[in-house]
VOPAGU-2260 file (C-alpha; in pm, 1 decimal, decimal comma):
REM VOPAGU-2260
SITE   aa  ch    i         X         Y         Z
SITE  UNK   A    0     110,2    -664,2     140,9
SITE  UNK   A    1     420,1    -547,5     325,8
SITE  UNK   A    2     574,5    -218,6     215,7
SITE  UNK   A    3     948,6    -183,4     172,5
SITE  UNK   A    4    1019,1      95,7     421,9
SITE  UNK   A    5    1324,9     198,3     220,5
SITE  UNK   A    6    1085,0     326,1     -46,3
SITE  UNK   A    7     859,8     524,9     187,1
SITE  UNK   A    8     916,2     900,1     194,0
SITE  UNK   A    9     987,2    1041,0     537,0
SITE  UNK   A   10     817,6    1342,8     688,5
SITE  UNK   A   11    1012,7    1606,1     875,4
SITE  UNK   A   12     922,2    1690,4    1233,9
SITE  UNK   A   13     775,5    2017,9    1108,9
SITE  UNK   A   14     556,0    1834,4     857,5
SITE  UNK   A   15     438,2    1590,6    1126,0
SITE  UNK   A   16     363,4    1879,5    1363,2
SITE  UNK   A   17     163,9    2061,0    1092,4
SITE  UNK   A   18     -37,2    1749,8    1005,5
SITE  UNK   A   19    -109,4    1684,9    1373,4
SITE  UNK   A   20    -220,6    2046,0    1420,7
SITE  UNK   A   21    -458,2    2014,4    1123,3
SITE  UNK   A   22    -609,2    1698,1    1269,6
SITE  UNK   A   23    -653,5    1861,9    1609,5
SITE  UNK   A   24    -813,5    2165,3    1443,6
SITE  UNK   A   25   -1048,9    1936,3    1252,0
SITE  UNK   A   26   -1142,1    1754,6    1574,3
SITE  UNK   A   27   -1195,1    2086,1    1752,6
SITE  UNK   A   28   -1438,2    2183,4    1475,3
SITE  UNK   A   29   -1629,5    1857,0    1515,8
SITE  UNK   A   30   -1647,3    1894,4    1893,8
SITE  UNK   A   31   -1713,1    2267,7    1888,6
SITE  UNK   A   32   -1437,7    2337,3    2140,1
SITE  UNK   A   33   -1059,9    2343,8    2170,2
SITE  UNK   A   34    -892,0    2007,9    2229,0
SITE  UNK   A   35    -701,7    1973,0    2555,9
SITE  UNK   A   36    -503,7    1681,9    2698,8
SITE  UNK   A   37    -565,8    1399,2    2728,8
SITE  UNK   A   38    -602,4    1391,2    2350,4
SITE  UNK   A   39    -869,8    1140,7    2236,1
SITE  UNK   A   40    -644,2     975,9    1978,2
SITE  UNK   A   41    -869,6     676,3    1910,5
SITE  UNK   A   42   -1176,3     895,3    1851,9
SITE  UNK   A   43    -978,5    1129,2    1622,1
SITE  UNK   A   44    -841,8     838,4    1418,0
SITE  UNK   A   45   -1189,3     689,9    1379,3
SITE  UNK   A   46   -1386,2    1011,6    1311,7
SITE  UNK   A   47   -1133,3    1224,9    1121,8
SITE  UNK   A   48    -935,2     960,0     936,9
SITE  UNK   A   49   -1213,9     705,3     897,9
SITE  UNK   A   50   -1001,2     419,9    1029,8
SITE  UNK   A   51   -1097,4     149,1    1273,6
SITE  UNK   A   52    -846,0      69,6    1546,8
SITE  UNK   A   53    -765,6    -281,1    1658,9
SITE  UNK   A   54    -511,7    -421,6    1904,5
SITE  UNK   A   55    -338,6    -745,1    1809,2
SITE  UNK   A   56      -2,0    -922,5    1822,5
SITE  UNK   A   57     155,1    -757,1    1517,8
SITE  UNK   A   58     486,0    -934,4    1561,3
SITE  UNK   A   59     307,3   -1265,4    1522,3
SITE  UNK   A   60      73,3   -1139,4    1246,2
SITE  UNK   A   61     350,7    -994,3    1031,5
SITE  UNK   A   62     641,5   -1213,5    1132,5
SITE  UNK   A   63     845,6    -900,7    1207,8
SITE  UNK   A   64     985,6    -807,0    1546,8
SITE  UNK   A   65     977,6    -457,4    1695,4
SITE  UNK   A   66     653,4    -349,3    1523,3
SITE  UNK   A   67     450,1     -84,2    1703,9
SITE  UNK   A   68     164,7     -34,0    1459,8
SITE  UNK   A   69      51,5     -87,8    1103,5
SITE  UNK   A   70    -218,3      41,3     872,4
SITE  UNK   A   71    -415,5    -143,1     608,4
SITE  UNK   A   72    -529,4     143,5     388,2
SITE  UNK   A   73    -748,2     -69,4     160,0
SITE  UNK   A   74    -956,6    -190,6     455,2
SITE  UNK   A   75    -943,3     137,5     655,8
SITE  UNK   A   76    -783,7     -37,5     952,7
SITE  UNK   A   77    -505,6      54,7    1193,8
SITE  UNK   A   78    -360,9    -213,3    1420,5
SITE  UNK   A   79    -159,2    -133,6    1732,3
SITE  UNK   A   80      71,0    -401,4    1871,8
SITE  UNK   A   81     -92,8    -526,0    2191,1
SITE  UNK   A   82     251,6    -604,4    2330,3
SITE  UNK   A   83     299,9    -231,9    2394,8
SITE  UNK   A   84     264,3    -234,6    2767,5
SITE  UNK   A   85     477,3    -214,9    3076,2
SITE  UNK   A   86     772,5      18,0    3021,0
SITE  UNK   A   87     630,9     125,4    2683,7
SITE  UNK   A   88     315,1     277,2    2832,5
SITE  UNK   A   89     489,9     600,5    2922,7
SITE  UNK   A   90     678,5     619,7    2594,2
SITE  UNK   A   91     374,9     573,1    2370,8
SITE  UNK   A   92     109,8     730,4    2595,5
SITE  UNK   A   93     -91,4     409,7    2627,1
SITE  UNK   A   94    -265,4     297,6    2940,7
SITE  UNK   A   95    -511,4      22,7    3032,4
């Protein structure tokens, strides 16, 4: 199922920052120490949010160009577009 993004409520930067802080605090509690960069995003997504992470060609899967990631809530899965490489590595914080 593809969601009409015009009907999705947007979060403010403050709301996003607060949610991120809560996740980092939760992860710090699990690890028993403060989280410092580099932030283990994949581990946090899997342990705190209960999602599995996969890398695939989302543009081909969804038939939509310019897709960076998608979540399938019903199956607890997050997919990151594996085309994010090259010049995008610095922008999105991804490395091989």
